[in-house]
BAGU-97175 format. One line per field, with one value per residue (C-alpha): residue in one letter; x, y, z; residue number from 0. Coordinates in steps of 0.5 Angstrom, whole numbers. Layout:
! BAGU-97175
aa: (a  ...)
x: (X  ...)
y: (Y  ...)
z: (Z  ...)
i: (NUM  ...)
! end
This chain:
! BAGU-97175
aa: (m  g  l  g  i  l  d  t  i  g  l  m  g  t  v  v  v  a  a  p  v  a  l  l  g  l  d  m  l  v  g  g  n  r  l  v  g  g  g  f  l  a  i  a  a  l  m  i  a  l  q  k  y  v  t  k  p  t  d  v  a  a  d  a  a  q  d  m  a  s  t  v  v  e  t  p  d  d  e  e  n)
x: (-25  -30  -35  -42  -48  -51  -45  -43  -51  -49  -42  -44  -50  -45  -41  -47  -48  -40  -39  -43  -39  -31  -34  -35  -29  -27  -30  -27  -19  -18  -22  -16  -20  -16  -18  -25  -24  -19  -24  -30  -26  -24  -31  -32  -27  -29  -37  -34  -28  -33  -39  -34  -31  -37  -41  -49  -55  -58  -51  -53  -59  -56  -50  -55  -58  -53  -50  -58  -56  -49  -53  -58  -55  -48  -41  -38  -33  -37  -40  -36  -35)
y: (25  29  25  26  30  22  20  26  25  18  20  25  19  15  20  22  15  15  21  18  12  18  20  15  13  19  19  13  13  19  17  11  6  5  -2  0  7  4  0  5  8  2  2  9  9  2  5  11  6  1  6  9  2  -2  -3  -4  -7  0  4  0  4  11  10  9  15  20  17  19  25  26  25  30  36  39  42  47  42  38  43  45  52)
z: (80  87  90  87  90  92  95  99  102  103  106  110  114  115  119  123  125  126  131  136  137  135  141  145  144  146  152  154  152  155  162  161  158  151  151  149  146  141  140  139  135  129  129  129  123  120  119  114  111  109  106  102  99  99  93  96  92  94  91  85  83  85  80  75  78  78  70  68  72  68  62  62  66  61  66  64  62  57  53  47  44)
i: (0  1  2  3  4  5  6  7  8  9  10  11  12  13  14  15  16  17  18  19  20  21  22  23  24  25  26  27  28  29  30  31  32  33  34  35  36  37  38  39  40  41  42  43  44  45  46  47  48  49  50  51  52  53  54  55  56  57  58  59  60  61  62  63  64  65  66  67  68  69  70  71  72  73  74  75  76  77  78  79  80)
! end
């Protein structure tokens, strides 16, 4: 199943924060400092992975809101003929 709206917005926010870190890492990597550049790239990847796979206390409220929205709004798959 794909990401919901709230999950997508959260992922976009994380990417906005992780992108400058990744660009700094790429700049350091191209500049010849492989250890620091690789470290920054790993940190950026870890930021995105943690947002995706770790459940935070705020995710509980977001999951409840998403469940509420899915019960109120019917998708075409939920409709019966």
